[in-house]
C-alpha positions as a Python dict, from the first residue, in 0.01 Angstrom:
ca = {
    (1, 'M'): (0, 0, 0),
    (2, 'T'): (-75, -251, -198),
    (3, 'V'): (192, -596, -293),
    (4, 'S'): (-3, -610, -633),
    (5, 'N'): (137, -318, -769),
    (6, 'A'): (510, -455, -752),
    (7, 'V'): (806, -399, -917),
    (8, 'A'): (1138, -516, -993),
    (9, 'I'): (1422, -320, -848),
    (10, 'A'): (1757, -606, -869),
    (11, 'V'): (2045, -431, -650),
    (12, 'V'): (2448, -487, -754),
    (13, 'P'): (2688, -436, -545),
    (14, 'C'): (3047, -357, -693),
    (15, 'S'): (3356, -316, -443),
    (16, 'S'): (3348, -22, -539),
    (17, 'S'): (3033, 166, -608),
    (18, 'P'): (2707, -70, -544),
    (19, 'C'): (2391, 21, -831),
    (20, 'A'): (2045, -102, -851),
    (21, 'C'): (1890, -137, -1135),
    (22, 'L'): (1565, -181, -1279),
    (23, 'C'): (1505, -539, -1367),
    (24, 'S'): (1194, -783, -1484),
    (25, 'R'): (1148, -1014, -1191),
    (26, 'S'): (893, -845, -920),
    (27, 'K'): (1102, -892, -566),
    (28, 'I'): (1428, -742, -493),
    (29, 'S'): (1707, -1012, -568),
    (30, 'G'): (2100, -956, -410),
    (31, 'N'): (2387, -1160, -393),
    (32, 'F'): (2448, -992, -29),
    (33, 'E'): (2184, -1155, 162),
    (34, 'T'): (1920, -1362, 36),
    (35, 'S'): (1667, -1142, 44),
    (36, 'E'): (1298, -1047, -135),
    (37, 'A'): (1111, -760, -122),
    (38, 'K'): (828, -553, -294),
    (39, 'V'): (782, -216, -451),
    (40, 'S'): (445, -163, -486),
    (41, 'G'): (280, 167, -730),
    (42, 'F'): (503, 462, -947),
    (43, 'G'): (439, 826, -879),
    (44, 'F'): (641, 1127, -900),
    (45, 'G'): (758, 1431, -837),
    (46, 'L'): (799, 1491, -492),
    (47, 'E'): (949, 1727, -203),
    (48, 'R'): (1042, 1591, 118),
    (49, 'T'): (1171, 1668, 495),
    (50, 'S'): (1486, 1536, 615),
    (51, 'S'): (1620, 1514, 984),
    (52, 'S'): (1834, 1334, 1160),
    (53, 'S'): (2061, 1392, 1438),
    (54, 'S'): (2348, 1431, 1184),
    (55, 'S'): (2215, 1618, 968),
    (56, 'S'): (1870, 1837, 903),
    (57, 'S'): (1811, 2005, 579),
    (58, 'R'): (1538, 2033, 302),
    (59, 'I'): (1517, 1825, 22),
    (60, 'C'): (1320, 1888, -318),
    (61, 'Y'): (1317, 1725, -627),
    (62, 'S'): (1063, 1844, -903),
    (63, 'S'): (872, 1713, -1162),
    (64, 'S'): (829, 1801, -1484),
    (65, 'C'): (416, 1743, -1618),
    (66, 'C'): (475, 1420, -1622),
    (67, 'F'): (410, 1253, -1255),
    (68, 'S'): (207, 1332, -961),
    (69, 'S'): (345, 1610, -707),
    (70, 'R'): (193, 1464, -339),
    (71, 'R'): (354, 1582, -73),
    (72, 'T'): (580, 1296, 137),
    (73, 'R'): (831, 1260, 380),
    (74, 'F'): (1137, 1102, 269),
    (75, 'V'): (1335, 802, 442),
    (76, 'G'): (1520, 1040, 663),
    (77, 'A'): (1221, 1192, 830),
    (78, 'N'): (1253, 1193, 1235),
    (79, 'W'): (1084, 857, 1377),
    (80, 'R'): (1301, 815, 1639),
    (81, 'S'): (1219, 602, 2012),
    (82, 'H'): (1327, 372, 2264),
    (83, 'A'): (1591, 182, 2140),
    (84, 'I'): (1471, -217, 2078),
    (85, 'D'): (1670, -579, 2162),
    (86, 'T'): (1571, -783, 1906),
    (87, 'R'): (1869, -991, 1919),
    (88, 'I'): (1913, -1379, 2080),
    (89, 'V'): (2288, -1429, 2176),
    (90, 'E'): (2397, -1811, 2263),
    (91, 'N'): (2582, -1737, 2563),
    (92, 'A'): (2934, -1892, 2366),
    (93, 'A'): (2831, -1689, 2086),
    (94, 'A'): (2880, -1372, 2360),
    (95, 'S'): (3133, -1474, 2532),
    (96, 'T'): (3363, -1484, 2181),
    (97, 'A'): (3237, -1199, 2050),
    (98, 'A'): (3254, -1019, 2421),
    (99, 'T'): (3685, -1104, 2457),
    (100, 'A'): (3703, -1080, 2070),
    (101, 'T'): (3864, -723, 1873),
    (102, 'F'): (3856, -582, 1513),
    (103, 'D'): (4112, -304, 1396),
    (104, 'I'): (3855, -44, 1189),
    (105, 'P'): (4020, 185, 939),
    (106, 'V'): (3956, 552, 1096),
    (107, 'T'): (4112, 777, 1329),
    (108, 'C'): (3879, 930, 1620),
    (109, 'F'): (3837, 1248, 1537),
    (110, 'Q'): (3641, 1081, 1205),
    (111, 'L'): (3419, 919, 1424),
    (112, 'I'): (3356, 1195, 1608),
    (113, 'G'): (3296, 1377, 1330),
    (114, 'V'): (3595, 1648, 1404),
    (115, 'P'): (3923, 1774, 1169),
    (116, 'D'): (4261, 1626, 1209),
    (117, 'K'): (4314, 1966, 1377),
    (118, 'A'): (4022, 2007, 1588),
    (119, 'E'): (4126, 2157, 1960),
    (120, 'K'): (4066, 2006, 2208),
    (121, 'D'): (3756, 2247, 2348),
    (122, 'E'): (3626, 2145, 2015),
    (123, 'I'): (3687, 1764, 2053),
    (124, 'V'): (3463, 1801, 2325),
    (125, 'K'): (3198, 1996, 2196),
    (126, 'A'): (3129, 1775, 1923),
    (127, 'V'): (3169, 1451, 2164),
    (128, 'M'): (2897, 1613, 2454),
    (129, 'N'): (2605, 1706, 2131),
    (130, 'L'): (2634, 1358, 1990),
    (131, 'K'): (2632, 1164, 2360),
    (132, 'R'): (2300, 1431, 2395),
    (133, 'A'): (2211, 1339, 2051),
    (134, 'E'): (1897, 1059, 1980),
    (135, 'V'): (1981, 749, 1834),
    (136, 'E'): (1809, 670, 1516),
    (137, 'E'): (1491, 402, 1617),
    (138, 'G'): (1544, 30, 1598),
    (139, 'Y'): (1957, -10, 1747),
    (140, 'T'): (1989, -251, 2011),
    (141, 'M'): (1975, -121, 2342),
    (142, 'D'): (2328, -306, 2356),
    (143, 'T'): (2461, -114, 2027),
    (144, 'V'): (2334, 261, 2189),
    (145, 'V'): (2562, 122, 2562),
    (146, 'A'): (2838, 65, 2290),
    (147, 'R'): (2779, 405, 2119),
    (148, 'Q'): (2811, 554, 2465),
    (149, 'D'): (3079, 349, 2556),
    (150, 'L'): (3315, 446, 2241),
    (151, 'L'): (3227, 782, 2267),
    (152, 'M'): (3374, 863, 2608),
    (153, 'D'): (3656, 602, 2512),
    (154, 'V'): (3769, 819, 2212),
    (155, 'R'): (3703, 1158, 2428),
    (156, 'D'): (4023, 1005, 2648),
    (157, 'K'): (4250, 893, 2446),
    (158, 'L'): (4226, 1230, 2162),
    (159, 'L'): (4255, 1415, 2486),
    (160, 'F'): (4465, 1206, 2714),
    (161, 'E'): (4657, 986, 2479),
    (162, 'P'): (4881, 1193, 2232),
    (163, 'E'): (4916, 851, 2038),
    (164, 'Y'): (4545, 906, 1888),
    (165, 'A'): (4581, 1307, 1814),
    (166, 'G'): (4870, 1250, 1627),
    (167, 'N'): (5114, 1566, 1670),
    (168, 'K'): (5122, 1881, 1382),
    (169, 'K'): (5393, 2004, 1486),
    (170, 'E'): (5568, 1684, 1408),
    (171, 'K'): (5406, 1621, 1161),
    (172, 'I'): (5311, 1271, 1368),
    (173, 'P'): (4965, 1167, 1188),
    (174, 'P'): (4714, 1074, 1413),
    (175, 'K'): (4654, 654, 1487),
    (176, 'C'): (4509, 439, 1226),
    (177, 'P'): (4363, 176, 1282),
    (178, 'L'): (4188, 181, 1617),
    (179, 'R'): (4099, -156, 1775),
    (180, 'I'): (3822, -166, 1949),
    (181, 'P'): (3641, -468, 2132),
    (182, 'W'): (3369, -630, 1900),
    (183, 'A'): (3121, -517, 2176),
    (184, 'W'): (3139, -239, 2061),
    (185, 'L'): (3230, -215, 1646),
    (186, 'P'): (2773, -210, 1590),
    (187, 'G'): (2843, 156, 1793),
    (188, 'A'): (3114, 233, 1566),
    (189, 'L'): (2897, 183, 1274),
    (190, 'C'): (2618, 386, 1448),
    (191, 'L'): (2842, 686, 1484),
    (192, 'L'): (3024, 737, 1176),
    (193, 'Q'): (2732, 703, 934),
    (194, 'E'): (2493, 964, 1215),
    (195, 'V'): (2828, 1194, 1121),
    (196, 'G'): (2873, 1138, 759),
    (197, 'E'): (3120, 875, 667),
    (198, 'E'): (2836, 642, 444),
    (199, 'K'): (3159, 476, 241),
    (200, 'I'): (3275, 339, 509),
    (201, 'V'): (2983, 241, 778),
    (202, 'L'): (2953, -38, 383),
    (203, 'D'): (3308, -136, 359),
    (204, 'L'): (3308, -188, 751),
    (205, 'G'): (2977, -325, 713),
    (206, 'R'): (3014, -588, 473),
    (207, 'S'): (3359, -710, 616),
    (208, 'A'): (3194, -774, 925),
    (209, 'L'): (2884, -917, 829),
    (210, 'H'): (3110, -1254, 688),
    (211, 'H'): (3323, -1269, 1006),
    (212, 'P'): (3288, -1565, 1257),
    (213, 'N'): (3135, -1279, 1594),
    (214, 'A'): (2872, -1147, 1363),
    (215, 'K'): (2577, -1268, 1426),
    (216, 'P'): (2471, -1111, 1769),
    (217, 'Y'): (2504, -772, 1577),
    (218, 'V'): (2301, -862, 1236),
    (219, 'H'): (2057, -668, 1279),
    (220, 'D'): (2286, -287, 1385),
    (221, 'F'): (2481, -401, 1151),
    (222, 'L'): (2242, -381, 832),
    (223, 'L'): (2008, -70, 981),
    (224, 'S'): (2389, 147, 1040),
    (225, 'M'): (2426, 22, 627),
    (226, 'A'): (2054, 132, 585),
    (227, 'L'): (2111, 394, 651),
    (228, 'A'): (2443, 492, 530),
    (229, 'E'): (2255, 409, 163),
    (230, 'C'): (1938, 689, 252),
    (231, 'A'): (2187, 938, 306),
    (232, 'I'): (2297, 882, 10),
    (233, 'A'): (2028, 869, -177),
    (234, 'K'): (1959, 1237, 6),
    (235, 'T'): (2282, 1328, -184),
    (236, 'G'): (2141, 1279, -483),
    (237, 'F'): (1772, 1369, -447),
    (238, 'E'): (1979, 1738, -363),
    (239, 'N'): (2199, 1675, -697),
    (240, 'N'): (1940, 1564, -943),
    (241, 'K'): (2040, 1244, -1017),
    (242, 'V'): (1713, 1056, -933),
    (243, 'S'): (1883, 722, -1076),
    (244, 'Q'): (2161, 752, -753),
    (245, 'G'): (1901, 798, -510),
    (246, 'F'): (1680, 592, -624),
    (247, 'E'): (1966, 289, -649),
    (248, 'A'): (2077, 317, -305),
    (249, 'L'): (1713, 329, -173),
    (250, 'A'): (1680, -9, -350),
    (251, 'R'): (1973, -98, -166),
    (252, 'A'): (1884, 3, 117),
    (253, 'Q'): (1584, -171, 127),
    (254, 'C'): (1758, -481, 73),
    (255, 'L'): (1926, -459, 348),
    (256, 'L'): (1640, -411, 604),
    (257, 'R'): (1469, -701, 433),
    (258, 'S'): (1770, -984, 450),
    (259, 'N'): (1617, -959, 814),
    (260, 'I'): (1331, -1038, 978),
    (261, 'S'): (1356, -771, 1291),
    (262, 'L'): (1393, -513, 1047),
    (263, 'R'): (1141, -601, 805),
    (264, 'K'): (864, -401, 1065),
    (265, 'M'): (1071, -96, 1039),
    (266, 'P'): (867, 192, 954),
    (267, 'L'): (1182, 284, 798),
    (268, 'L'): (1116, 3, 497),
    (269, 'S'): (713, 136, 428),
    (270, 'Q'): (898, 540, 435),
    (271, 'I'): (1129, 343, 185),
    (272, 'E'): (972, 120, -29),
    (273, 'E'): (682, 489, -70),
    (274, 'S'): (926, 658, -224),
    (275, 'L'): (1048, 390, -413),
    (276, 'E'): (706, 389, -605),
    (277, 'E'): (732, 770, -637),
    (278, 'L'): (1030, 803, -779),
    (279, 'A'): (1007, 507, -1031),
    (280, 'P'): (895, 712, -1364),
    (281, 'A'): (1162, 975, -1324),
    (282, 'C'): (1452, 716, -1283),
    (283, 'T'): (1323, 610, -1594),
    (284, 'L'): (1356, 830, -1767),
    (285, 'E'): (1719, 886, -1592),
    (286, 'L'): (1822, 574, -1736),
    (287, 'L'): (1685, 546, -2093),
    (288, 'G'): (1861, 869, -2141),
    (289, 'M'): (2210, 702, -2026),
    (290, 'P'): (2450, 673, -2389),
    (291, 'H'): (2420, 334, -2520),
    (292, 'S'): (2714, 178, -2363),
    (293, 'P'): (2805, -194, -2261),
    (294, 'E'): (2859, -49, -1884),
    (295, 'N'): (2456, 110, -1906),
    (296, 'A'): (2323, -167, -2024),
    (297, 'E'): (2231, -413, -1759),
    (298, 'R'): (2029, -92, -1590),
    (299, 'R'): (1894, 3, -1991),
    (300, 'R'): (1675, -340, -1947),
    (301, 'G'): (1633, -304, -1638),
    (302, 'A'): (1492, 13, -1726),
    (303, 'I'): (1271, -132, -2021),
    (304, 'A'): (1117, -393, -1735),
    (305, 'A'): (1027, -96, -1527),
    (306, 'L'): (857, 85, -1879),
    (307, 'R'): (669, -214, -1917),
    (308, 'E'): (563, -275, -1549),
    (309, 'L'): (415, 87, -1564),
    (310, 'F'): (220, 39, -1839),
    (311, 'R'): (126, -263, -1678),
    (312, 'Q'): (-62, -139, -1405),
    (313, 'G'): (-127, 176, -1610),
    (314, 'L'): (-435, -89, -1814),
    (315, 'D'): (-484, -317, -1534),
    (316, 'V'): (-820, -146, -1479),
    (317, 'E'): (-819, -244, -1088),
    (318, 'T'): (-430, -133, -1053),
    (319, 'S'): (-314, 244, -937),
    (320, 'C'): (-85, 423, -1073),
    (321, 'Q'): (66, 740, -978),
    (322, 'V'): (129, 827, -1372),
    (323, 'Q'): (-72, 1155, -1371),
    (324, 'D'): (26, 1257, -1765),
    (325, 'W'): (71, 956, -1976),
    (326, 'P'): (149, 1115, -2313),
    (327, 'C'): (358, 1356, -2148),
    (328, 'F'): (544, 1025, -1942),
    (329, 'L'): (508, 824, -2296),
    (330, 'S'): (674, 1043, -2530),
    (331, 'Q'): (974, 1078, -2309),
    (332, 'A'): (999, 675, -2267),
    (333, 'L'): (953, 594, -2658),
    (334, 'N'): (1129, 868, -2753),
    (335, 'R'): (1474, 735, -2596),
    (336, 'L'): (1401, 351, -2690),
    (337, 'M'): (1551, 157, -2986),
    (338, 'A'): (1292, 42, -3283),
    (339, 'T'): (1370, -291, -3122),
    (340, 'E'): (1325, -222, -2790),
    (341, 'I'): (955, -86, -2877),
    (342, 'V'): (900, -305, -3030),
    (343, 'D'): (944, -569, -2766),
    (344, 'L'): (797, -348, -2497),
    (345, 'L'): (410, -505, -2630),
    (346, 'P'): (210, -669, -2832),
    (347, 'W'): (78, -364, -3014),
    (348, 'D'): (-107, -560, -3238),
    (349, 'N'): (-288, -711, -2976),
    (350, 'L'): (-323, -411, -2785),
    (351, 'A'): (-421, -205, -3129),
    (352, 'I'): (-733, -538, -3161),
    (353, 'T'): (-840, -483, -2845),
    (354, 'R'): (-809, -51, -2895),
    (355, 'K'): (-1087, -139, -3212),
    (356, 'N'): (-1312, -253, -2959),
    (357, 'K'): (-1481, 142, -2883),
    (358, 'K'): (-1738, 22, -2607),
    (359, 'S'): (-1511, -218, -2415),
    (360, 'I'): (-1393, -130, -2093),
    (361, 'E'): (-996, -235, -2231),
    (362, 'S'): (-993, -2, -2507),
    (363, 'Q'): (-1151, 306, -2274),
    (364, 'N'): (-923, 271, -2029),
    (365, 'Q'): (-626, 175, -2295),
    (366, 'K'): (-721, 516, -2389),
    (367, 'V'): (-611, 676, -2141),
    (368, 'V'): (-274, 537, -2082),
    (369, 'I'): (-144, 444, -2477),
    (370, 'D'): (-243, 779, -2689),
    (371, 'F'): (-246, 763, -3065),
    (372, 'D'): (93, 948, -3114),
    (373, 'C'): (237, 672, -2888),
    (374, 'F'): (43, 421, -3096),
    (375, 'Y'): (162, 561, -3394),
    (376, 'M'): (575, 530, -3292),
    (377, 'A'): (458, 223, -3261),
    (378, 'L'): (338, 136, -3548),
    (379, 'I'): (647, 312, -3733),
    (380, 'A'): (913, 128, -3511),
    (381, 'H'): (768, -226, -3648),
    (382, 'L'): (785, -126, -4026),
    (383, 'A'): (1137, 80, -3946),
    (384, 'L'): (1235, -255, -3782),
    (385, 'G'): (1051, -486, -4061),
    (386, 'F'): (1228, -301, -4350),
    (387, 'S'): (1543, -243, -4203),
    (388, 'S'): (1621, -653, -4120),
    (389, 'K'): (1363, -777, -4365),
    (390, 'Q'): (1117, -964, -4151),
    (391, 'I'): (743, -979, -4307),
    (392, 'E'): (635, -1044, -3963),
    (393, 'W'): (703, -647, -3815),
    (394, 'I'): (609, -548, -4162),
    (395, 'N'): (235, -773, -4104),
    (396, 'K'): (190, -650, -3773),
    (397, 'A'): (243, -298, -3876),
    (398, 'K'): (-2, -342, -4128),
    (399, 'T'): (-257, -466, -3826),
    (400, 'I'): (-133, -178, -3630),
    (401, 'C'): (-246, 75, -3871),
    (402, 'E'): (-596, -54, -4011),
    (403, 'C'): (-736, -116, -3634),
    (404, 'L'): (-607, 284, -3573),
    (405, 'I'): (-803, 393, -3886),
    (406, 'A'): (-1094, 175, -3782),
    (407, 'S'): (-1063, 318, -3356),
    (408, 'E'): (-927, 704, -3421),
    (409, 'S'): (-1111, 813, -3740),
    (410, 'I'): (-747, 884, -3863),
    (411, 'D'): (-628, 910, -4197),
    (412, 'L'): (-364, 632, -4210),
    (413, 'K'): (-397, 527, -4561),
    (414, 'F'): (-64, 618, -4614),
    (415, 'E'): (60, 360, -4387),
    (416, 'G'): (-99, 98, -4495),
    (417, 'A'): (-101, 182, -4843),
    (418, 'F'): (311, 136, -4783),
    (419, 'C'): (302, -177, -4595),
    (420, 'M'): (48, -304, -4874),
    (421, 'F'): (345, -205, -5144),
    (422, 'L'): (545, -409, -4933),
    (423, 'L'): (423, -677, -4833),
    (424, 'G'): (291, -722, -5201),
    (425, 'Q'): (-85, -721, -5145),
    (426, 'A'): (-209, -467, -5426),
    (427, 'T'): (-119, -456, -5808),
    (428, 'E'): (125, -302, -5876),
    (429, 'A'): (-126, -4, -6074),
    (430, 'E'): (-344, -15, -5726),
    (431, 'A'): (-48, 42, -5474),
    (432, 'F'): (153, 338, -5676),
    (433, 'E'): (-184, 492, -5767),
    (434, 'K'): (-286, 460, -5408),
    (435, 'L'): (53, 610, -5305),
    (436, 'R'): (74, 914, -5594),
    (437, 'Q'): (-309, 1005, -5503),
    (438, 'L'): (-196, 986, -5140),
    (439, 'E'): (156, 1158, -5093),
    (440, 'L'): (-77, 1514, -5341),
    (441, 'N'): (-296, 1479, -5101),
    (442, 'S'): (-174, 1370, -4724),
    (443, 'N'): (-338, 1500, -4402),
    (444, 'P'): (-81, 1773, -4290),
    (445, 'A'): (-237, 1700, -3884),
    (446, 'V'): (-149, 1324, -3940),
    (447, 'R'): (149, 1337, -4028),
    (448, 'S'): (289, 1695, -4062),
    (449, 'A'): (636, 1641, -4204),
    (450, 'L'): (489, 1514, -4510),
    (451, 'S'): (307, 1890, -4564),
    (452, 'G'): (403, 2080, -4801),
    (453, 'K'): (641, 1824, -5021),
    (454, 'E'): (698, 1868, -5367),
    (455, 'I'): (673, 1628, -5663),
    (456, 'T'): (1064, 1609, -5751),
    (457, 'E'): (1102, 1723, -6155),
    (458, 'V'): (1347, 1443, -6332),
    (459, 'S'): (1457, 1514, -6611),
    (460, 'G'): (1582, 1279, -6941),
    (461, 'P'): (1432, 1063, -7098),
    (462, 'I'): (1330, 704, -6845),
    (463, 'P'): (1377, 378, -7010),
    (464, 'S'): (1064, 94, -6851),
    (465, 'L'): (1239, 30, -6571),
    (466, 'V'): (1181, -298, -6355),
    (467, 'V'): (1192, -174, -6026),
    (468, 'A'): (1178, -427, -5692),
    (469, 'L'): (1177, -367, -5307),
    (470, 'H'): (1462, -525, -5105),
    (471, 'S'): (1390, -891, -5062),
    (472, 'L'): (1247, -909, -4702),
    (473, 'N'): (1252, -1280, -4622),
    (474, 'C'): (1228, -1486, -4942),
    (475, 'F'): (977, -1302, -5131),
    (476, 'S'): (1008, -940, -5350),
    (477, 'I'): (782, -776, -5560),
    (478, 'T'): (855, -630, -5873),
    (479, 'F'): (713, -345, -6061),
    (480, 'Y'): (731, -222, -6379),
    (481, 'F'): (707, 140, -6504),
    (482, 'N'): (451, 189, -6836),
    (483, 'A'): (447, 499, -7053),
    (484, 'N'): (349, 674, -6686),
    (485, 'A'): (737, 574, -6617),
    (486, 'L'): (801, 957, -6531),
    (487, 'S'): (508, 1036, -6280),
    (488, 'C'): (603, 605, -6096),
    (489, 'H'): (952, 705, -6052),
    (490, 'T'): (898, 1034, -5865),
    (491, 'V'): (623, 868, -5680),
    (492, 'L'): (860, 597, -5588),
    (493, 'L'): (1161, 898, -5449),
    (494, 'D'): (915, 1058, -5239),
    (495, 'Q'): (826, 743, -5036),
    (496, 'E'): (1201, 673, -5028),
    (497, 'K'): (1202, 1013, -4872),
    (498, 'W'): (970, 953, -4627),
    (499, 'L'): (1079, 604, -4552),
    (500, 'K'): (1427, 794, -4461),
    (501, 'D'): (1315, 1102, -4310),
    (502, 'N'): (980, 978, -4132),
    (503, 'V'): (1054, 604, -4018),
    (504, 'L'): (1486, 513, -4046),
    (505, 'A'): (1615, 789, -3897),
    (506, 'I'): (1348, 793, -3602),
    (507, 'F'): (1559, 515, -3402),
    (508, 'P'): (1935, 451, -3370),
    (509, 'D'): (1935, 80, -3481),
    (510, 'T'): (1740, 190, -3820),
    (511, 'Q'): (1872, 532, -3955),
    (512, 'D'): (2156, 366, -4113),
    (513, 'C'): (2021, 153, -4343),
    (514, 'S'): (1964, 258, -4693),
    (515, 'P'): (1580, 353, -4797),
    (516, 'S'): (1597, 240, -5168),
    (517, 'L'): (1306, 53, -5252),
    (518, 'V'): (1505, 1, -5593),
    (519, 'R'): (1725, -340, -5594),
}
């Protein structure tokens, strides 16, 4: 895995439902612990298996045509081994932690994953199964021992101390919260993660990490929280909620990266591989979310990730797992506003590079950015320039158009003439004649929307008219109709129809703009 392909993921925790979003920085950042991490490469289309001591199920997420379908192992794979001891504990700290206690808001039943109505034989069976189960790789030996001690304590309390089991007949609930020694808290989080109490693990872990006695157990707390996030990701993938699963994996990655003793774990590399493969699918899903304030940060992150995908695809020496770029980019650009497309890349510079057909950059660019993608960028510049009255975007649209004509040998004279019309770079007679001819003889293979157009009949006498384009910045263009006023007026109406239907209406941020070319 190469770190040169890094994409950025920002983890944004909140008290109720932590979320993560793609962002433009090439490292992971979070306010939980100071941390840095990199995710290298991208791809999509995974079919992974997951097994752990608490669950064993197959996770499948099948892709569309856009992405690779390389088979990988999911983050919950069975990679357990002997527990390790990575902790350095000062005697004073260990002594303090040994005598301290901690209240956990759970019942004994929750700790072993059985319902409150469980009978004694069910309790014994659940405890024995957990006692025999393998513990995930990476926990310290002290946590493994604390987990076993806690299991035995919970079993005895439920069997011999009625207050902990409660009384169903008298409607006395099981005792909650439970007060346990601090030294047992890592074991409790380990157990709760195994039995599927992910939210409790995350809430308890965050609370415990800010406690004065937390230092000797930070390694185990973070590991339990990361495993809980992996379980949340697994559920997201099973429900085809790619972005939710992606965000959970990103949070798990951030947690593991925040502690030096966890950075070399196999789990971390598996998470990073999964993030690489899921990035395109997550990007598309986030871009498809409704435009709303609560989704704004996620959308910005998804656009940054899309920009990073472009960078990787255009880099000749960088591998990128998106195999069908036209399919992927068609879906991505169709979910963007005109402003977002224009700001995504320096399209005019890329078009100039494209013009040099023999260069390596031009050849590699064609693999990633096909004609349809460039044409969408051209139309976005035209829409934004017209709606915002910014001559800069019209000039760039003209540049893109000219370069595409030279590099693709495709008839885009209609679009070029329209740009010239807006910029005032042709005489009245030249502009209208070219537009009229191209309107009548447009190539249906290039602009299917224009094929079969009929010249609108206008009845009644039309006096000499002064037709002016809406002011673009500080300029305006005036055309004087002559004896051919009827023909010119008809062509003008057709241009307005084309501008409305094939340019402005395509993008959410320009569709309400008037297409009128008459002042």
